[in-house]
KEMARLUM-622460 format. One record per residue (C-alpha): chain; x, y, z. Coordinates in pm, 1 decimal, m for minus. Layout:
N
[lose A; [X; Y; Z]],
...
// end
This chain:
255
[lose A; [0.0; 0.0; 0.0]],
[lose A; [129.7; 343.4; m92.8]],
[lose A; [187.2; 589.5; 189.7]],
[lose A; [m99.7; 821.9; 102.4]],
[lose A; [m335.6; 525.8; 64.9]],
[lose A; [m293.6; 448.3; 436.0]],
[lose A; [m472.3; 774.5; 518.5]],
[lose A; [m783.7; 670.6; 325.4]],
[lose A; [m1102.4; 592.0; 516.8]],
[lose A; [m1282.3; 451.6; 214.0]],
[lose A; [m1542.3; 199.3; 327.9]],
[lose A; [m1499.7; 286.2; 695.7]],
[lose A; [m1800.8; 348.4; 919.2]],
[lose A; [m1774.9; 622.8; 1179.2]],
[lose A; [m1974.4; 765.2; 1470.1]],
[lose A; [m1895.8; 1107.6; 1614.2]],
[lose A; [m2058.0; 1264.4; 1919.5]],
[lose A; [m2110.7; 1639.3; 1927.8]],
[lose A; [m2061.2; 1644.3; 1554.3]],
[lose A; [m2301.0; 1918.6; 1451.4]],
[lose A; [m2079.7; 2225.6; 1502.6]],
[lose A; [m1730.5; 2351.8; 1577.1]],
[lose A; [m1454.7; 2093.9; 1589.3]],
[lose A; [m1700.9; 1807.6; 1572.2]],
[lose A; [m1840.9; 1922.0; 1239.9]],
[lose A; [m1490.2; 1977.5; 1102.8]],
[lose A; [m1397.4; 1625.6; 1211.8]],
[lose A; [m1710.9; 1481.5; 1052.4]],
[lose A; [m1623.8; 1659.2; 728.0]],
[lose A; [m1266.1; 1535.3; 744.7]],
[lose A; [m1377.0; 1175.5; 791.6]],
[lose A; [m1627.7; 1204.8; 508.4]],
[lose A; [m1375.9; 1363.5; 272.1]],
[lose A; [m1137.8; 1076.0; 349.6]],
[lose A; [m1409.4; 832.3; 242.2]],
[lose A; [m1594.0; 733.2; 559.3]],
[lose A; [m1968.7; 701.8; 602.7]],
[lose A; [m2051.9; 908.5; 909.5]],
[lose A; [m2318.5; 924.7; 1181.1]],
[lose A; [m2340.1; 1256.8; 1365.4]],
[lose A; [m2489.2; 1228.4; 1714.7]],
[lose A; [m2593.7; 1513.4; 1941.6]],
[lose A; [m2890.7; 1628.4; 2150.0]],
[lose A; [m3025.8; 1876.4; 1895.3]],
[lose A; [m3196.9; 1695.7; 1607.3]],
[lose A; [m3246.3; 2012.6; 1403.2]],
[lose A; [m2881.1; 2117.2; 1427.8]],
[lose A; [m2774.0; 1761.8; 1347.9]],
[lose A; [m2973.8; 1768.5; 1025.8]],
[lose A; [m2851.0; 2115.1; 936.2]],
[lose A; [m2490.7; 2001.0; 975.6]],
[lose A; [m2555.1; 1680.3; 783.7]],
[lose A; [m2710.4; 1870.9; 496.5]],
[lose A; [m2397.8; 2083.6; 455.5]],
[lose A; [m2196.7; 1762.9; 415.1]],
[lose A; [m2450.4; 1590.8; 192.7]],
[lose A; [m2443.8; 1892.5; m35.6]],
[lose A; [m2080.6; 1804.9; m107.0]],
[lose A; [m2170.9; 1445.5; m188.5]],
[lose A; [m2093.2; 1282.1; 145.4]],
[lose A; [m2299.9; 1007.7; 309.6]],
[lose A; [m2399.4; 1134.5; 652.8]],
[lose A; [m2665.6; 1020.8; 900.8]],
[lose A; [m2784.9; 1173.7; 1227.4]],
[lose A; [m2900.4; 1057.1; 1568.4]],
[lose A; [m3057.3; 1278.1; 1836.0]],
[lose A; [m2942.7; 1149.0; 2173.9]],
[lose A; [m2843.6; 1254.6; 2525.6]],
[lose A; [m2530.6; 1049.4; 2585.4]],
[lose A; [m2521.5; 1134.5; 2956.2]],
[lose A; [m2804.9; 880.6; 2982.4]],
[lose A; [m2646.1; 535.9; 2982.3]],
[lose A; [m2936.9; 365.7; 2807.6]],
[lose A; [m2944.2; 630.6; 2535.6]],
[lose A; [m2567.2; 606.4; 2490.1]],
[lose A; [m2583.9; 230.3; 2441.8]],
[lose A; [m2883.3; 261.1; 2210.0]],
[lose A; [m2699.7; 523.6; 2004.8]],
[lose A; [m2417.9; 279.9; 1936.3]],
[lose A; [m2665.9; 6.5; 1847.7]],
[lose A; [m2854.2; 242.9; 1616.1]],
[lose A; [m2531.9; 352.1; 1449.7]],
[lose A; [m2440.8; m9.2; 1382.4]],
[lose A; [m2787.2; m69.9; 1237.8]],
[lose A; [m2743.5; 229.3; 1006.8]],
[lose A; [m2383.6; 164.2; 907.5]],
[lose A; [m2365.8; m215.6; 922.5]],
[lose A; [m2057.9; m205.8; 1147.1]],
[lose A; [m1856.7; 45.5; 1349.9]],
[lose A; [m1493.0; 107.1; 1263.2]],
[lose A; [m1440.5; 450.5; 1417.1]],
[lose A; [m1573.1; 627.9; 1724.9]],
[lose A; [m1482.4; 988.7; 1795.3]],
[lose A; [m1579.2; 1105.9; 2143.7]],
[lose A; [m1602.8; 1478.3; 2077.9]],
[lose A; [m1902.5; 1598.3; 2281.9]],
[lose A; [m1803.5; 1822.5; 2570.2]],
[lose A; [m1881.0; 2130.7; 2772.8]],
[lose A; [m1673.9; 2391.8; 2957.9]],
[lose A; [m1790.0; 2620.6; 3237.6]],
[lose A; [m1570.9; 2911.1; 3349.8]],
[lose A; [m1610.6; 2959.9; 3722.3]],
[lose A; [m1376.7; 2970.2; 4027.0]],
[lose A; [m1374.2; 2652.1; 4232.3]],
[lose A; [m1545.6; 2798.8; 4538.4]],
[lose A; [m1831.0; 2930.0; 4324.0]],
[lose A; [m1914.2; 2608.9; 4136.5]],
[lose A; [m2251.7; 2463.8; 4238.3]],
[lose A; [m2275.9; 2086.0; 4251.2]],
[lose A; [m2505.0; 2073.1; 3949.5]],
[lose A; [m2246.2; 2248.7; 3730.5]],
[lose A; [m1964.9; 2019.9; 3845.5]],
[lose A; [m2174.4; 1713.5; 3771.5]],
[lose A; [m2288.8; 1850.3; 3433.5]],
[lose A; [m1927.8; 1888.7; 3318.1]],
[lose A; [m1810.6; 1552.6; 3451.7]],
[lose A; [m2121.5; 1371.3; 3326.1]],
[lose A; [m2074.2; 1483.3; 2966.3]],
[lose A; [m1697.0; 1509.2; 2935.0]],
[lose A; [m1607.4; 1190.3; 3122.6]],
[lose A; [m1899.5; 968.5; 3222.3]],
[lose A; [m2072.2; 987.3; 2884.0]],
[lose A; [m1742.9; 919.5; 2707.4]],
[lose A; [m1702.9; 610.9; 2925.2]],
[lose A; [m2053.3; 487.2; 2846.4]],
[lose A; [m2019.2; 538.9; 2473.5]],
[lose A; [m1669.0; 390.0; 2459.5]],
[lose A; [m1760.8; 71.5; 2642.0]],
[lose A; [m2070.8; 24.4; 2426.8]],
[lose A; [m1866.0; 74.2; 2110.9]],
[lose A; [m1585.9; m151.6; 2234.3]],
[lose A; [m1828.1; m441.8; 2272.7]],
[lose A; [m1913.4; m408.2; 1904.7]],
[lose A; [m1551.1; m363.1; 1799.9]],
[lose A; [m1440.0; m662.2; 2006.8]],
[lose A; [m1683.7; m881.6; 1816.5]],
[lose A; [m1547.2; m744.9; 1488.7]],
[lose A; [m1187.2; m786.0; 1601.2]],
[lose A; [m1100.6; m427.7; 1510.7]],
[lose A; [m1187.9; m64.5; 1571.2]],
[lose A; [m1047.9; 275.7; 1654.7]],
[lose A; [m1159.4; 514.4; 1928.4]],
[lose A; [m1037.7; 873.0; 1940.0]],
[lose A; [m1110.1; 1088.8; 2243.6]],
[lose A; [m1102.4; 1466.5; 2225.0]],
[lose A; [m908.8; 1582.8; 2528.5]],
[lose A; [m746.5; 1921.2; 2580.2]],
[lose A; [m428.4; 2098.8; 2684.4]],
[lose A; [m640.1; 2188.2; 2988.6]],
[lose A; [m538.4; 1845.9; 3118.1]],
[lose A; [m176.8; 1962.7; 3117.1]],
[lose A; [m201.3; 2326.0; 3227.6]],
[lose A; [m422.2; 2552.6; 3436.0]],
[lose A; [m587.6; 2793.7; 3195.8]],
[lose A; [m587.4; 3165.7; 3264.3]],
[lose A; [m725.2; 3424.9; 3317.2]],
[lose A; [m1048.1; 3225.9; 3356.3]],
[lose A; [m1081.1; 2939.4; 3605.1]],
[lose A; [m1236.0; 2610.5; 3493.0]],
[lose A; [m1139.0; 2336.0; 3740.8]],
[lose A; [m1420.2; 2096.5; 3647.9]],
[lose A; [m1326.6; 2104.1; 3280.1]],
[lose A; [m956.1; 2064.8; 3355.1]],
[lose A; [m1018.8; 1767.1; 3581.7]],
[lose A; [m1249.9; 1602.3; 3329.2]],
[lose A; [m997.4; 1627.8; 3047.0]],
[lose A; [m711.7; 1497.3; 3262.1]],
[lose A; [m931.9; 1198.1; 3339.8]],
[lose A; [m1007.1; 1151.7; 2969.9]],
[lose A; [m636.9; 1131.7; 2891.0]],
[lose A; [m567.8; 872.7; 3158.0]],
[lose A; [m877.9; 674.3; 3065.7]],
[lose A; [m754.9; 673.4; 2705.9]],
[lose A; [m434.9; 503.8; 2816.4]],
[lose A; [m614.1; 255.3; 3039.6]],
[lose A; [m856.4; 148.8; 2767.4]],
[lose A; [m578.7; 129.5; 2509.3]],
[lose A; [m387.5; m112.4; 2731.6]],
[lose A; [m693.1; m330.7; 2796.3]],
[lose A; [m837.1; m340.8; 2448.2]],
[lose A; [m525.9; m377.1; 2232.6]],
[lose A; [m562.6; m755.5; 2240.3]],
[lose A; [m905.0; m716.8; 2080.3]],
[lose A; [m770.6; m515.6; 1788.0]],
[lose A; [m906.0; m188.2; 1927.3]],
[lose A; [m685.5; 120.6; 1925.7]],
[lose A; [m763.9; 407.4; 2166.0]],
[lose A; [m595.4; 747.4; 2135.0]],
[lose A; [m666.1; 1109.8; 2219.1]],
[lose A; [m592.1; 1456.1; 2090.9]],
[lose A; [m523.7; 1754.6; 2314.4]],
[lose A; [m606.8; 2070.4; 2118.9]],
[lose A; [m501.9; 2413.9; 2234.7]],
[lose A; [m706.7; 2725.0; 2169.7]],
[lose A; [m935.3; 2667.4; 1872.7]],
[lose A; [m1194.8; 2914.9; 1748.4]],
[lose A; [m1535.7; 2757.1; 1816.0]],
[lose A; [m1864.3; 2854.6; 1974.8]],
[lose A; [m1730.9; 2718.5; 2303.8]],
[lose A; [m1399.7; 2907.5; 2301.8]],
[lose A; [m1422.0; 3289.0; 2276.6]],
[lose A; [m1070.5; 3325.1; 2138.9]],
[lose A; [m1149.6; 3664.7; 1983.6]],
[lose A; [m1229.1; 3836.3; 2312.5]],
[lose A; [m959.5; 4098.0; 2394.2]],
[lose A; [m947.2; 3994.6; 2761.0]],
[lose A; [m814.5; 3653.3; 2660.2]],
[lose A; [m562.5; 3760.8; 2397.6]],
[lose A; [m261.3; 3808.2; 2625.4]],
[lose A; [m279.9; 3461.1; 2775.1]],
[lose A; [m444.8; 3259.7; 2498.4]],
[lose A; [m268.1; 3406.4; 2196.7]],
[lose A; [39.2; 3607.2; 2293.0]],
[lose A; [168.2; 3335.3; 2528.5]],
[lose A; [181.2; 3079.3; 2246.1]],
[lose A; [495.6; 3059.5; 2029.5]],
[lose A; [285.6; 3073.7; 1710.9]],
[lose A; [88.2; 3369.1; 1854.1]],
[lose A; [m244.1; 3269.0; 1706.4]],
[lose A; [m538.1; 3039.8; 1761.6]],
[lose A; [m636.6; 2747.9; 1538.2]],
[lose A; [m952.7; 2688.4; 1341.0]],
[lose A; [m1123.6; 2346.8; 1353.6]],
[lose A; [m1018.0; 2259.5; 999.1]],
[lose A; [m654.0; 2264.2; 1112.8]],
[lose A; [m720.6; 1992.7; 1370.9]],
[lose A; [m922.8; 1765.2; 1141.0]],
[lose A; [m627.0; 1626.4; 939.8]],
[lose A; [m466.1; 1493.6; 1257.2]],
[lose A; [m795.7; 1328.5; 1347.5]],
[lose A; [m808.0; 1157.3; 1007.8]],
[lose A; [m451.4; 1035.3; 1056.6]],
[lose A; [m523.0; 897.9; 1403.1]],
[lose A; [m825.4; 692.3; 1296.7]],
[lose A; [m669.8; 569.0; 971.0]],
[lose A; [m426.3; 287.9; 895.2]],
[lose A; [m153.3; 551.8; 876.6]],
[lose A; [m142.4; 533.7; 1257.7]],
[lose A; [m182.7; 155.5; 1278.6]],
[lose A; [94.6; 117.3; 1540.1]],
[lose A; [m33.6; 396.8; 1762.9]],
[lose A; [m243.7; 333.8; 2071.5]],
[lose A; [m259.8; 499.9; 2411.4]],
[lose A; [m113.2; 821.0; 2270.1]],
[lose A; [m224.1; 1175.5; 2347.7]],
[lose A; [m128.6; 1408.7; 2063.3]],
[lose A; [m96.0; 1775.8; 2158.4]],
[lose A; [m196.9; 2026.9; 1887.7]],
[lose A; [m155.0; 2368.3; 2044.9]],
[lose A; [69.2; 2598.0; 1840.8]],
[lose A; [341.5; 2533.4; 2097.0]],
[lose A; [140.8; 2672.2; 2389.5]],
[lose A; [249.8; 2403.1; 2637.1]],
[lose A; [619.4; 2447.2; 2554.3]],
[lose A; [649.9; 2722.5; 2814.7]],
// end
């Protein structure tokens, strides 16, 4: 196989959570452009369809599922439904997440649980459901979307729940990779830096000093710059990679 052919996802079947906007939509597009058939899953059915239509307009095969993955039964059913739609499941991208900016002593219990439930517990539920399918197949790839917030303490805003959740995601990635390698399942993660999305107000002047000027490249990323790495990490080009956390941050964590 030629080198560039190893990056192809032709014939692959993929499920991505939180895939209707921001990085998730860019990842869905990247997978589709590489040849995968994709299911976008998120709570908002209308936004799911809107996102899917933008991809279908370019000739890609995209399906949608409206689901609350913080509910264990819904998470498991989502995986089952995706398999019914796709016929198998080769790729899972755990992208859904939420961040709340608030100092530790001001975080109410419901906010802490909301962040942990989506960023960590839901990822766990979806991953284990998908792994049962992939184990039966004897192959599969799971990619978790972590963050440099697992490695640093962001400033000037405080976000301890988010930071803790992403650190847990990185360690869980390694644990699952070690357990599931014998079943032909690879588990990796990416740790993006500051990326311009609805969730990250990178354009706000109050954040520029710390989010932009402190990075060696002195800029933020756009989701389309992260998508190629995602394609690499779920393709055969990364066939010998598992348990890795790839940092994509413009050099931010070098200092």
